N, C-alpha and C positions, 0 to 999 in steps of 0.2 A: 737371529736372522731368519726370515722366511725361507723355506726350501720347497722345491716341487714335490718332495716326499713328506711334507709336514703332516699331511692328513693321516699318515700311518702312526703318528704318535697321539692321535686324538680318538677318544672313545665315541662311537656313533651308536645310537639306539636303533639298530636295524637287525633284520634276520636275513641271512644269506640262503638262497635257494637255487635250484637248477631243474630245468626240464631237459631231457636228453632222449636219445634213441636207444637207450639200454634195453637189452632183451629181458623183458619182465618175467620170462619163464626161468630166468637164472642161467640160460645157456649163453653161447658166444656169438649169436647172430644179432649183433648190436646195431642194426641199421633198419631204417624204415623204407618201404617201397611205396611210391606214389604212382598210381596207374596213369596211363595215357589220358590226357585231357581231364585230369582230376586235380583237385585242390586238397592239400593236407594242412591241418592245423598243427603247427610246431609248438606254439605256446599260446595259452589263453590264461592271463593272469589278472587278478584283482589288485588294484592299487590301494593306497599310494605306494609307489616303488620306482625302481630304475633298473633297466638292463645294463649290466656292467661289462659283459663280454659275450661274444658269439664265436663259436668254432664250428666249421663244417668241412666235410669231405664227402665225395660222392662219386658214383660211376653211372654211366648210361651207355650201353653197348648194343651194337647191331650184331645179330647172329647171321653169319654167312653160310654156315653149313652145319650138318648134324654132328654132334659130339659123340664120342664112344661111351660116355658115362650117362646113365639114366639121370635126368635132372632131379628126380625125386630122391636120389641117393645123397644129394647135397642140400636137401631142403632145410636142414637145421645147422649147417656148418657156416663158418666164416666164408666170405666170398673169395676163396682162393683162385678159382678158375675165372671168376668175373673180373678180377684185377689183372691177372697175367694169363696170356694164352699158354697152354701146355701143348706144344706141337703134336698133332695127331689125336689129342684128346678132345680139343674144342677148337672152334674157328669163329672168333668174334673180334670186332674192332670197335673203338669208341665212336659214338655218334659225334662227328666233328663240330656240330653246331649247338649242342644241347645247352651250353652255358648261356645262350641267348634265347633258347626255346623255353627255358624255365625262369620264372619270375619269383622274386622275394617281395612280399607285400606286408606292410606293417601299418596297423591302424591304432591310433591312440583314443582312449576315452569314448568309444562308440561314435566317433566322428563319421559323417557321411562319406568323406573322402579319405583314402589312405594317405598317410604321411610319407611312406616309402613305396614306390612301385618301380622296380628296376630289374633288368635281367640279372640273374644270380651271379654270373661271372663278373660283369661290369661293376656290380656293387662292391665287390672285394678287390677290384683292380685287375681282373682277368679280361683284358681287352682282346678283341678279335677271336675270342674263344681259345686263346693260346696262353696257358699259365706259365709264369716264370717267377722264381723266388725273388722276393724283395721284402724290406722291412721299413715301416714308417711309424709315425706316432699313433695313427688311428687304425691302420690296416696292415696285415702281413699276408703273404702267400708263401708257402713252402712246397716245392715240387721236386721230386727226384729227377736227376739229370735225364733219364730216359723218358720222363713224362713232360719235360719242359719244352716250350716253344713248338709244340705240336698241337694241331687243332683237336680239342676234346680231351687233352691229357688230364689225368687225375692230379689233384693237389689238395693241400690243407689250407683252409681259408680262415682268417681271424679278423674280428672287428672289436676294437676297444672304445669306440665312441660312446659316451654315456647317453642313455636314452631314458629320461624320466617319464613316468605316466601317473596321472592322478587317479583315474577310476579303473581303467582297463588297458591291457596291452594284448593285442591279437597279432601274432606273427604267423604268416601262411606261406606255403610253397605252392605256386601255381604252375602246374605242368601242362604246357600247351604243345608238348611233343606227341608224336605218334608212338613213342616208346615209353616204357616205365623208367623212372629214375629212382635209384637207391641212394639213401642219404644217411650219413652219420652226422650227429650234431650235438653240441652243448649250447644251451642258452642259460647263462648265469645272471642272476638278478638279486636285488635287495628289496626287502619290504620295510616300510616305515609305519610307525604308529600315528605320526602327526601328518596333517595335510602338507602338500608341497607349498613352498613359498608362492605368494601371489604373482611374483615376477618371473616364474619359471618359464623357460622357453623349451620347445619340443623339437626333437631331431626330425629332419626331413631329408629326402633324397629323391631326385628325378633323373631320368635318362633321356638324352636327346640324340638325334642323328640326322645328318644331311648327307645323302649319298646319291649323286655328288653334290658338293657345295656349288653355288651358282657363280662360278668364276667367269670373268669376261675374257680372260686370256690364258687358258691352260696350255695353249700351244706356244706361248712365249716363255723364254728362258727366265727363271727366277733371278732377280737382281740385275736384269738387263735394264738399260735406260728407259725402254718403252713401258715398263710396268711401274715406273715411279710416278704414278698419278697422284693428284691431290685428293685426300679423303678427310673431309672436315665435318662428316655427319655420322659415320659408322652405320649407315643405313643398311648395308648388305652384309654386315658382320655375322659370323656364326654366333648363335645365342646359346650359352651354357645354362643360364638360369634367368627366368623372369618371374617375379612373384610380388604379391602385395602383402602387407602386414608389417610387423615390427620384429626385428631380430638381428642376426648377423650371419653372413656367408662365411663358411669355414673351408671351402676349397672344392677341388674337383679332380677327376682323372680324365685324360683325353687320349683317345685312340685314333690314330691317323693311318690311312693307307694311301701313300703317295704314289701316283701313277705316272708322273712325268719323268722321273729318273734324275731329278736335280735335288733341290732342297725345298722342303715344304713350309719352313718357318717364315720369319720376317713380318708376320702380321701383328699389328699392335693390339694389346688388350685395352679395352675401354669399358669401364664399369660405371654405370649411371645409378645414382643414389637419390631417392626421394624426388625433389623437384628439379633435378638436373635437366638442362637442355643441352647446350654445347658451350664449352667443352665439359665432359663428364668429370665427376669428382676425382676419379682415378684414371689416368691415361698413361699407358706404358709405352715401351719402345720396341717390342718384338715378342713373338711367341716364346722363343727360347729364354728371353729375359723374364717373362712372367713366371716361367717354371724355374727361375733362379739358376739357369745355365748361361752359357755365353759361347759365341762362335759355334752355334749348333748345340746339339744335346750331348752330354757325356754319360758314360755308363757308370752310374752311381745311384744309390738309394739311401737318402738321408731321412731323418725324422719328419721334416716338413716339405721336402721336395725331392724329386728324383726321377730316374728312368726305370720303368719296369721291363719294357722291350725297347731295345735300341736298334736303329736301322742296320747296324753291323751284325746284329743277331739274326734277323730275318729281313733281307733287303725289301724295302718299300714299306715295312710295318714299324710302327712305334707306339708306345704307350708311356705317358708321363703323368706325374701328379704334382699338385701344389696344395698344401694344407695350411690354412690361415688359423693355426691354433694359437700362436703367440701374437698374431696380428689380425684378429677377425675384422671383417668389413661390416660396419654397423649400418642399419637402415631403420627408419622410423615409419615409412609408409610404403615404399616400394624399392626394388633393386632390379637391375638388368645387367647381367654379366656377359660381355661379348668379346670376341677376338676376330680380327681380320683373318681370312683364310688366304694367306699370301698377302704381300703388301697391296693395299687397295682392293683386296678380295679378287685377285686375278686367277687364283688356282681353283680347280674343280675336284679336289680330293674327297675321299670318304672320311668324314669326321663323325665320331661318336663320343659322347661325354656323359659322365655321371657327376651331378652337382650335389653338394652336401651343405646344409645350413640348419640353423635353429631359428624358430620363430614362434610367435603366439598362435594359438588356435583361433578360428578354424583353419584346418589345412586347406591349401588351394586344391583346385580340381586335379584329380589324378588321371592322366591319360598316357597311353604308350602306343607306339606304332604297332600295327599288325605284325604277326610273326614273320611273314614273308619279307617285310621291310626291315626286320631286325637282323637277319642272317648276315654273318660276316662275308666280306669279299675275300675269296680265296681262289687259288689256281684250280682249274677244272680237274675233276677226278680223271685218272687214267682209266680208259675203258678196258674192261676184260675182253680178251680176244674171243670171238665167236668160235664154237666147236666146229671142227671139220667133219663132214659126213664120211662114214666108212662104207666101202662097197666090196671089200675083199673078204678073205676067209674069216676075219675076226669081226665082221659086221654084226652078226647075230649076238655075240657075247657083249660087244660094245653097247648095243641097244638094250640088252638085258641089264647091264650094270647101270646105265643111266636111269632106267626105270626103277631099279632097286634103290638107287641113291635118292630119287625123288620121293619114293615111299618112306624111306627111313627119315628123310628130312621132315616130311609132314608129321610123322609120329613124334619126332623129337620136338617140333614146335608145339604140338598139342600138349605134351607133358610139361614143356617149359612154361606154357601159358597157365597150366594148372598150378604149377609151383609159384609162379608170379602172383596169381590171384590169392593163393594162400598167404603170401607175404603182404599183399595189399590189405587183406582182411585183418591180419594180425596188427599191422601198422595202424589201421583205423582204430582198433580196439585199444591199443597202447596210447594213442593220442587222447582218447576219452579218459583213460586211466590217469594219464599225466595231468590233465585238466582237473580231475577230481583230487589228485594228490596235492596239486598246487593250491586248490581251494581249501583243503584241510590245513595246509601250512598257514594260509592266510587267517583261517578261523582261530588257530592257536596263537597267532601273534597279532594282538590288537592293543 
């Protein structure tokens, strides 16, 4: 009888390889640093082959004040202080928005357009820039309790979606942040001697957002009689995916910030395939139903559907996923995946989604919203109180201490910038070395 694990009993003529951020000096600083507004090549591989697994973890922190340790003293160590603040030794906080300021870009076979262009966090299911642990068939996130459900928390990210490539695979990290990002990663792959089958489909992913959705009645209570209008077109639905070509849609994650204080679901899913007009080939009964929940969303994470962030975790915020692994939605010429935002599209919430699908090449045009339009909706930062001027006997010492602090902070930032540049330069060199090592592996396996 066939089994999901049958492939483990079959010999495959392939060679396994990996590119990673390992410290090529043999030390323990096993991460790369990508400078502000720079792009880093994580993998540049010659095919035919297939990406089998990606793992990443990262940190991006703002420095609020001068530490007591010289930054150069930790130039070759693991990032102990960068991960955890040591009270009195350093003063740093995570950049709360970096998961959307940094993009993952993947291009197959020297195509003109990238097949994947998605904010780093959303690609792995980190919606709203808030990681939370979950497990699914294609993606997992693992976060420590103290790093979970906070903006910019650190987490381990995994992807097991198979990604074949015929000629070339180029995976890049695009840092559109004003701060550097430091990245640990594994990219595991297989090389094949024979060309890929002619009917091979290529992995694609895109990110979308409407903030807010164009709701006609966000001031009306969800499920009240007045919002029960007739929708027989889906004209104003939120669009998760619209593409042309031939392939199959394999799912999405959806991040919603609901601002009304009631329930954000009830919108029907409507998926138009090929020459559909009305009704579409697939018409559902509600947002929670599309995600295989009922009576709202439940706190669970199953292989093909689940909640990553539930409204009870962080009021107003939710992230859910649905993967069509066992039930892919096929299309021969075009597909448009949509959902109403509230029944009849009456709600004006913040919706962001990542779509995943396989299709023939060429890849569709890759575009993404500018950085300012990608940032998550979050409560306003609490303002730091302004200092009060001193005029008494301690006024002179207070002024001297504040001046000394400013000078020490400037010196600290200068040394930190020098250390960061050293790490950026080494990361660039190791990226070149990784590409050369992968090319040598390819040369030896033909």
